[in-house]
C-alpha positions as CSV (number, residue, x, y, z in Angstrom):
1,X,-0.1,9.8,2.7
2,X,-3.2,10.2,4.9
3,X,-2.2,10.2,8.6
4,X,-3.9,10.2,12.0
5,X,-2.6,10.0,15.5
6,X,1.0,8.9,16.3
7,X,2.6,5.5,17.1
8,X,5.2,4.4,19.6
9,X,7.9,5.5,17.2
10,X,6.4,8.9,16.9
11,X,5.1,8.3,13.4
12,X,1.6,8.9,12.2
13,X,-0.8,6.1,11.8
14,X,-1.8,5.7,8.1
15,X,-5.0,5.1,6.1
16,X,-3.4,4.2,2.8
17,X,-1.3,1.2,1.8
18,X,1.0,1.4,-1.2
19,X,2.1,-1.6,-3.2
20,X,4.6,-1.8,-6.0
21,X,4.4,-4.7,-8.4
22,X,7.3,-4.9,-10.9
23,X,5.4,-7.4,-13.1
24,X,2.2,-7.6,-15.0
25,X,-0.7,-10.0,-14.4
26,X,-3.6,-11.1,-16.6
27,X,-6.7,-9.0,-16.2
28,X,-8.6,-12.1,-15.0
29,X,-6.2,-12.4,-12.0
30,X,-6.7,-8.8,-11.0
31,X,-10.1,-9.5,-9.5
32,X,-8.6,-12.3,-7.4
33,X,-5.9,-9.9,-6.2
34,X,-8.5,-7.3,-5.2
35,X,-10.3,-10.1,-3.2
36,X,-7.0,-11.0,-1.5
37,X,-6.4,-7.4,-0.5
38,X,-9.8,-7.2,1.0
39,X,-9.4,-10.5,2.9
40,X,-5.9,-9.6,4.2
41,X,-6.9,-6.2,5.4
42,X,-10.1,-7.6,7.1
43,X,-8.0,-10.2,8.9
44,X,-6.1,-7.3,10.5
45,X,-9.1,-5.4,11.6
46,X,-9.3,-2.9,8.9
47,X,-11.6,-2.5,5.9
48,X,-10.8,-1.5,2.3
49,X,-12.6,1.7,1.2
50,X,-11.0,2.1,-2.3
51,X,-8.3,0.5,-4.4
52,X,-6.6,2.5,-7.2
53,X,-4.0,1.3,-9.7
54,X,-1.7,2.8,-12.3
55,X,1.3,1.6,-14.4
56,X,4.7,2.0,-12.8
57,X,7.7,3.5,-14.7
58,X,9.1,0.0,-15.1
59,X,6.0,-1.6,-16.7
60,X,4.5,-3.0,-13.5
61,X,1.7,-1.7,-11.4
62,X,1.3,0.5,-8.4
63,X,-1.7,0.0,-6.1
64,X,-3.0,2.5,-3.5
65,X,-5.4,1.0,-1.0
66,X,-7.4,3.3,1.2
67,X,-8.3,1.7,4.5
68,X,-10.2,2.4,7.7
69,X,-9.4,2.6,10.6
70,X,-5.8,3.9,10.5
71,X,-3.0,1.4,11.4
72,X,0.6,1.6,12.6
73,X,3.3,1.9,10.0
74,X,4.8,-1.4,11.1
75,X,1.6,-3.3,10.4
76,X,1.2,-1.4,7.1
77,X,4.6,-2.6,5.9
78,X,3.8,-6.2,6.9
79,X,0.4,-6.1,5.1
80,X,2.1,-4.6,2.0
81,X,4.7,-7.4,2.1
82,X,2.0,-10.1,2.3
83,X,0.3,-8.4,-0.7
84,X,3.5,-8.9,-2.8
85,X,5.0,-5.4,-2.5
86,X,8.5,-5.2,-4.0
87,X,10.7,-6.9,-1.4
88,X,13.4,-4.2,-1.7
89,X,10.9,-1.5,-1.2
90,X,9.6,-3.3,1.9
91,X,13.2,-3.3,3.3
92,X,13.6,0.4,2.6
93,X,10.2,1.2,4.3
94,X,11.2,-0.8,7.4
95,X,14.5,1.1,7.6
96,X,12.8,4.5,7.2
97,X,10.3,3.6,10.0
98,X,13.2,2.5,12.2
99,X,14.9,5.9,11.5
100,X,11.6,7.6,12.2
101,X,11.3,9.3,8.8
102,X,7.8,10.7,8.4
103,X,7.8,10.0,4.7
104,X,8.6,6.3,5.0
105,X,6.0,4.9,2.5
106,X,7.4,6.3,-0.8
107,X,6.0,5.2,-4.1
108,X,7.7,7.0,-7.0
109,X,5.4,8.1,-9.8
110,X,6.1,9.6,-13.2
111,X,4.7,13.1,-13.6
112,X,1.1,13.2,-14.9
113,X,0.3,9.5,-14.0
114,X,-3.4,8.9,-13.5
115,X,-4.8,6.5,-10.9
116,X,-7.7,4.3,-12.0
117,X,-10.2,3.1,-9.3
118,X,-10.7,-0.6,-9.5
119,X,-12.6,-1.1,-6.3
120,X,-14.8,1.2,-4.2
121,X,-16.8,0.2,-1.1
């Protein structure tokens, strides 16, 4: 997790969103999702630098979204939720932030998983 500065909770601001989808979508819908990511981030005053994806252990997809400028963890979780992050993961992230855990945005990956870039500014 790329971090800069600290927030009111003493946690670092972040420059990467992590989204866990536990389902598959048609390839034709992936472009629409990328456009949605860009619009949602832009609406919150940040821009998308790169989006990477890989398959999750459960057959879904994991997205990593590099953004600029850095944002507070609370806003990051809200954006991730709006972008259809796994609701249970959102709840865990919120609890970790409230507990001031520095590694609050955990996305479990299998060893050797490769990320594929699907958007680059």
